[in-house]
C-alpha positions as CSV (number, residue, x, y, z in Angstrom):
1,M,8.8,97.8,79.2
2,T,10.1,95.9,82.3
3,R,9.9,92.6,80.5
4,G,11.7,94.1,77.5
5,A,14.6,95.5,79.5
6,F,15.1,92.1,81.3
7,A,14.7,90.3,77.9
8,H,17.7,92.2,76.6
9,R,20.0,91.5,79.7
10,P,21.2,87.9,78.5
11,K,22.3,89.3,75.1
12,R,24.3,92.1,76.8
13,S,25.9,89.6,79.3
14,R,26.9,87.3,76.3
15,R,28.3,90.2,74.5
16,A,30.3,91.3,77.5
17,L,31.6,87.8,78.1
18,L,32.6,87.6,74.5
19,V,34.5,90.9,74.8
20,M,36.3,89.6,78.0
21,V,37.3,86.3,76.3
22,V,38.7,88.1,73.3
23,T,40.6,90.5,75.5
24,L,42.1,87.5,77.5
25,G,43.0,85.8,74.4
26,L,44.7,88.7,72.8
27,T,46.6,89.4,76.2
28,A,47.7,85.6,76.3
29,L,48.6,85.8,72.6
30,S,50.8,89.0,73.0
31,T,52.4,87.5,76.2
32,G,53.2,84.3,74.1
33,V,54.7,86.4,71.4
34,A,56.9,88.3,73.9
35,T,58.4,85.0,75.4
36,A,58.3,82.9,72.1
37,D,61.8,84.1,71.1
38,P,64.4,83.4,73.9
39,D,67.1,84.7,71.8
40,A,65.4,88.2,71.6
41,D,64.9,88.2,75.3
42,A,68.6,87.1,75.9
43,D,69.7,89.9,73.5
44,L,67.8,92.5,75.7
45,A,69.2,91.0,78.8
46,F,72.8,91.1,77.4
47,R,72.4,94.8,76.5
48,R,71.1,95.6,79.9
49,A,73.9,93.8,81.5
50,G,76.4,95.7,79.2
51,E,75.0,98.9,80.3
52,L,75.6,98.1,83.9
53,A,79.3,97.1,82.9
54,T,79.7,100.4,81.1
55,R,78.7,102.3,84.3
56,S,81.2,100.1,86.3
57,D,78.2,98.7,88.3
58,P,79.3,95.7,90.3
59,A,75.9,94.1,89.5
60,A,77.0,93.6,86.0
61,I,78.8,90.4,86.8
62,A,75.9,88.8,88.5
63,A,73.7,90.1,85.7
64,F,75.8,88.4,82.9
65,E,76.0,85.2,85.1
66,A,72.3,85.1,85.5
67,L,71.9,85.3,81.7
68,G,74.4,82.5,81.3
69,A,72.5,80.3,83.8
70,A,69.1,81.0,82.2
71,R,67.6,78.2,80.2
72,P,66.9,77.4,77.5
73,I,70.4,78.0,76.3
74,T,70.6,80.7,73.6
75,R,73.3,82.2,71.3
76,W,74.3,84.7,74.2
77,T,74.7,82.1,76.9
78,D,78.5,81.6,76.4
79,D,79.1,85.2,75.6
80,A,77.4,86.1,79.0
81,W,79.8,83.7,80.8
82,A,82.7,85.1,78.9
83,E,81.8,88.8,79.9
84,A,81.1,87.7,83.5
85,A,84.6,86.1,83.6
86,R,86.3,89.1,82.1
87,L,84.7,91.5,84.5
88,A,85.4,89.3,87.5
89,E,89.2,89.0,86.4
90,G,89.3,92.7,86.2
91,A,87.8,93.0,89.6
92,R,90.5,90.6,90.9
93,D,87.8,88.0,91.8
94,F,89.9,85.2,90.2
95,A,87.9,82.2,91.7
96,R,84.9,83.7,90.1
97,A,86.5,84.2,86.9
98,R,87.7,80.6,86.8
99,R,84.2,79.2,87.6
100,D,82.8,81.5,84.8
101,L,85.4,80.5,82.3
102,A,84.8,76.8,83.0
103,Q,81.2,77.5,82.1
104,V,82.3,79.0,78.8
105,I,84.4,75.9,77.9
106,S,81.6,73.4,78.9
107,L,78.8,75.3,77.0
108,S,80.3,77.0,74.0
109,T,80.3,75.7,70.5
110,D,82.7,78.4,69.3
111,D,86.2,77.1,69.0
112,R,87.7,80.5,69.2
113,M,85.8,81.5,72.2
114,I,86.8,78.2,74.0
115,A,90.5,78.9,73.1
116,R,90.2,82.3,74.5
117,A,88.8,81.1,77.7
118,R,91.5,78.4,78.0
119,G,94.1,81.2,77.4
120,A,92.5,83.3,80.2
121,L,92.6,80.3,82.5
122,A,96.2,79.8,81.8
123,R,96.9,83.5,82.3
124,I,95.4,83.3,85.7
125,A,97.0,80.0,86.5
126,E,100.4,81.6,85.9
127,Q,99.8,84.0,88.7
128,G,99.1,81.0,91.0
129,G,96.3,78.7,91.9
130,A,93.2,79.4,93.8
131,E,95.2,79.3,97.1
132,W,96.9,82.5,96.1
133,D,93.8,84.5,95.1
134,V,93.6,86.6,98.4
135,V,97.3,87.4,98.1
136,R,97.2,88.2,94.4
137,A,94.2,90.5,94.9
138,A,96.0,92.4,97.7
139,H,99.1,92.6,95.5
140,E,97.3,94.1,92.5
141,R,95.3,96.5,94.8
142,L,98.5,97.8,96.5
143,A,100.2,98.0,93.0
144,S,97.4,100.2,91.8
145,E,97.7,102.3,94.9
146,I,101.3,102.8,94.6
147,Y,100.8,104.3,91.1
148,G,97.5,106.0,91.9
149,G,98.8,109.5,92.3
150,G,98.7,109.8,96.1
151,D,101.3,109.0,98.7
152,P,102.6,105.6,97.8
153,R,104.7,105.0,100.9
154,P,101.9,103.2,103.0
155,A,101.1,101.0,100.1
156,L,104.8,100.2,99.5
157,R,105.3,99.3,103.1
158,E,102.1,97.1,103.0
159,L,103.3,95.3,100.0
160,E,106.8,94.7,101.5
161,I,104.9,92.9,104.4
162,L,102.9,90.8,101.9
163,V,106.0,89.8,100.0
164,H,107.9,88.8,103.1
165,A,105.1,86.9,104.5
166,N,104.6,84.9,101.2
167,P,107.9,84.3,99.7
168,T,106.8,81.5,97.5
169,Y,104.0,83.5,95.9
170,P,104.3,83.0,92.2
171,R,104.3,86.7,91.5
172,A,106.5,87.7,94.3
173,N,109.2,89.0,92.0
174,P,107.0,91.5,90.0
175,A,105.9,92.7,93.4
176,R,109.6,93.2,94.4
177,L,110.2,95.1,91.3
178,A,107.2,97.2,91.8
179,I,108.4,98.0,95.3
180,A,111.8,98.8,94.1
181,L,110.6,101.1,91.4
182,G,108.2,102.7,94.0
183,W,111.0,103.5,96.5
184,E,113.3,104.7,93.6
185,S,110.5,107.2,92.5
186,E,110.5,108.4,96.2
187,G,114.2,109.2,96.1
188,D,115.0,106.4,98.6
189,R,117.7,104.7,96.5
190,E,119.0,102.6,99.3
191,S,115.8,100.9,99.7
192,A,115.2,100.7,96.0
193,L,118.5,99.0,95.4
194,T,117.8,96.5,98.2
195,W,114.6,95.4,96.5
196,F,116.1,95.4,93.0
197,R,118.9,93.0,94.6
198,E,116.5,90.7,95.9
199,A,114.5,90.5,92.6
200,A,117.6,89.8,90.8
201,E,118.8,87.1,93.2
202,A,115.4,85.6,93.2
203,A,115.4,85.4,89.3
204,R,118.9,84.3,88.8
205,M,117.8,81.5,86.5
206,E,115.0,83.4,84.9
207,R,114.9,83.1,81.1
208,G,115.7,86.6,79.8
209,Q,117.3,87.8,83.0
210,H,114.9,90.7,83.0
211,A,115.0,91.2,86.8
212,R,118.8,91.2,86.7
213,L,118.9,93.7,84.0
214,E,116.5,96.0,85.9
215,Y,119.1,95.7,88.8
216,V,121.9,96.7,86.5
217,R,119.8,99.7,85.1
218,A,119.0,100.7,88.7
219,L,122.6,100.6,89.6
220,I,123.5,102.9,86.6
221,R,120.8,105.4,87.7
222,A,122.2,105.2,91.2
223,G,125.7,106.0,89.9
224,Q,127.1,102.8,91.2
225,L,128.9,102.1,87.8
226,A,131.5,99.5,89.1
227,D,128.7,97.4,90.6
228,A,126.8,97.8,87.3
229,D,129.9,96.6,85.4
230,R,130.2,93.5,87.5
231,E,126.5,92.6,87.4
232,L,126.4,93.0,83.8
233,A,129.5,90.8,83.2
234,A,127.8,88.1,85.5
235,L,124.6,87.7,83.4
236,D,124.2,84.3,82.0
237,P,124.8,84.5,78.2
238,G,122.6,81.4,77.6
239,L,119.6,82.8,79.3
240,V,119.9,86.8,79.0
241,D,117.8,88.8,76.5
242,R,120.5,89.9,74.1
243,G,118.6,93.1,73.1
244,G,118.1,94.0,76.7
245,A,121.8,93.3,77.6
246,A,122.9,95.5,74.6
247,Q,120.7,98.2,75.7
248,A,121.9,98.1,79.3
249,A,125.7,97.9,78.0
250,E,125.0,101.1,76.0
251,A,123.4,102.8,79.0
252,L,126.4,102.0,81.1
253,A,128.9,103.2,78.5
254,T,127.0,106.6,78.4
255,A,127.0,106.6,82.3
256,H,130.8,106.2,82.3
257,H,131.2,109.0,79.8
258,R,128.9,111.5,82.0
259,S,130.9,110.5,85.0
260,R,134.1,111.7,83.3
261,V,132.3,114.9,82.3
262,R,131.1,115.5,85.8
263,I,134.6,115.0,87.2
264,G,136.0,117.3,84.7
265,L,133.3,120.0,85.4
266,A,133.7,119.7,89.1
267,L,137.5,120.2,88.8
268,M,136.7,123.3,86.7
269,L,134.5,124.7,89.4
270,V,137.1,124.1,92.1
271,I,139.7,126.0,89.9
272,L,137.4,128.9,89.3
273,L,136.6,129.1,93.0
274,A,140.4,129.2,93.9
275,L,140.9,131.9,91.1
276,A,138.1,134.0,92.6
277,L,139.6,133.7,96.1
278,V,143.0,134.7,94.8
279,V,141.5,137.7,92.9
280,A,139.7,138.7,96.2
281,R,142.9,138.4,98.1
282,R,144.9,140.5,95.7
283,E,142.4,143.4,96.0
284,M,142.0,143.0,99.9
285,P,144.7,143.7,102.5
286,S,144.7,140.1,104.2
287,W,142.8,136.8,104.0
288,R,141.0,137.9,107.3
289,A,139.6,140.9,105.2
290,V,138.5,138.5,102.6
291,A,136.8,136.3,105.2
292,R,135.1,139.3,106.8
293,R,133.8,140.4,103.4
294,L,132.4,137.1,102.5
295,A,130.8,136.8,105.8
296,R,128.5,139.5,104.9
297,P,125.6,138.3,102.4
298,P,125.4,140.9,99.5
299,I,122.2,142.4,98.3
300,E,121.9,139.7,95.4
301,V,121.5,137.0,98.2
302,W,118.7,139.0,100.0
303,F,116.9,139.2,96.7
304,L,117.3,135.7,95.6
305,A,116.8,133.8,99.0
306,P,112.9,134.4,99.0
307,L,112.7,133.2,95.4
308,V,114.6,130.1,96.1
309,L,112.6,129.3,99.3
310,L,109.4,129.7,97.3
311,L,110.5,127.2,94.6
312,V,111.6,124.8,97.2
313,V,108.3,124.8,99.0
314,V,106.4,124.6,95.6
315,A,108.5,121.5,94.5
316,L,107.9,119.7,98.0
317,P,104.7,118.0,97.1
318,G,105.9,116.7,93.7
319,N,108.5,114.1,92.6
320,P,111.0,113.8,95.5
321,L,113.9,113.6,93.1
322,V,112.9,116.8,91.3
323,A,112.4,118.4,94.8
324,R,115.8,117.4,95.8
325,A,117.2,118.9,92.6
326,V,115.5,122.3,93.2
327,R,116.9,122.4,96.7
328,W,120.4,121.7,95.5
329,I,120.3,124.0,92.5
330,G,118.7,126.8,94.7
331,G,121.5,126.4,97.3
332,A,124.1,126.4,94.6
333,G,122.6,129.6,93.1
334,L,122.7,131.2,96.5
335,A,126.2,130.3,97.0
336,I,127.2,131.6,93.5
337,A,125.3,134.8,94.1
338,W,127.0,135.3,97.4
339,L,130.4,134.9,96.1
340,S,129.7,137.0,92.9
341,G,128.1,139.8,94.8
342,A,131.1,139.7,97.3
343,L,133.6,140.0,94.5
344,L,131.9,142.8,92.8
345,E,131.8,144.7,96.1
346,V,135.5,144.1,96.6
347,A,136.2,145.3,93.0
348,R,134.2,148.4,93.6
349,T,136.3,149.4,96.7
350,R,139.3,149.7,94.2
351,G,137.3,152.1,91.7
352,P,134.7,152.0,89.1
353,L,134.0,148.7,87.4
354,G,135.1,148.5,83.7
355,G,132.7,147.3,81.1
356,R,135.1,144.6,79.9
357,R,135.6,143.2,83.6
358,T,131.7,143.4,84.0
359,L,131.1,141.3,80.9
360,V,133.7,138.7,81.9
361,H,132.4,138.4,85.3
362,A,128.8,137.9,84.0
363,V,129.9,135.4,81.5
364,L,131.8,133.4,84.2
365,V,128.8,133.5,86.5
366,I,126.3,132.2,83.9
367,G,128.7,129.5,83.1
368,V,129.3,128.5,86.7
369,V,125.4,128.4,87.3
370,G,124.9,126.3,84.2
371,T,127.8,123.9,85.3
372,A,126.4,123.6,88.8
373,A,122.8,122.9,87.5
374,Y,124.1,120.2,85.2
375,L,126.2,118.5,88.0
376,V,123.1,118.4,90.2
377,V,120.7,117.1,87.5
378,D,123.2,114.6,86.2
379,G,124.2,113.5,89.7
380,L,120.7,112.8,90.8
381,G,120.0,110.9,87.6
382,L,117.5,113.2,86.2
383,L,119.2,114.0,82.9
384,D,117.4,111.3,81.0
385,L,114.1,112.4,82.5
386,L,114.6,115.9,81.3
387,G,115.4,114.6,77.8
388,E,112.2,112.6,77.6
389,T,110.2,115.6,78.9
390,W,111.7,117.7,76.2
391,R,111.0,115.3,73.5
392,G,107.5,114.2,74.6
393,G,106.3,117.2,76.7
394,P,105.3,117.1,80.3
395,A,102.9,114.4,81.4
396,M,99.3,115.8,82.4
397,D,97.4,114.0,85.2
């Protein structure tokens, strides 16, 4: 029995050895199959890097670069370098984008991909060479902060410092225009016009004269129509974009028409105010009595004042120009309510109010309120904004 048991051990050992060899062989074969197709492995790596890019993971650029640098070269190599370059440019890492695009041009056999890579290099080069990478990245970061929805004033001041410190920066003029538009949206027209003027002077020989046209449009919005006339006439006819110049001329003509309308409406308000005072004086014994009556706010003012204050407070965090319009319209409404209420109380001292007089009084008050609101909105340059909002609806954040 003991001999038989020992006699079978060599067979079992050989059988176990055979199983182990077969297992190792199959493992080696499966490993070989997994690595025998570099394109399949590259496809998997490309998809994994794409998933990182979809999640905006900064590691996506390095993942694409690693795939591009892997050997042997596969059909995904040039695509990986191209994606890495695109993401690097989006991240404002222009030096890295240039390196990745150079790899595309040197490795790709696709003429269209090479042409796109050269176009991207040219686009980056238009913004300045490698020596401007830091300035350009700061410019784009600050520009995004200006229009990011928060308080833009710190970014505007920082961008002003950047432009003053780098006057030869190739994209200094777009930065100047961004600063000008930012201050204009904040309601600081004096600062805005200063930067519009600087941009126009710096681009005096620019083909298309786009910066100078922006200055003309800014002057129109600010109501400085004589300066706008002069600047529009001074545009170089050999360089200016004729379509843009025609649009600016049309906007200037509209602004002149609105200016005449505002003057007429303002004169009408002055005449109505004078008539109201004359009527009050006719029904009161003296001008001193009229002054005493007007010095006491009527009940309409006490009712309206809290509502106006609430609207002013609510408008403060929003657009500064809109907030300013709310303040002016609210103040005009209080003044009209004060005068209207005082005149009604004066009339009541002479007896009951007739229906006809009450109706005329109400129509005149509504007309004066509408006229005052129009003068404020158009005077602040918000009429076009209201028109766009009416046509397209309010923008939703």
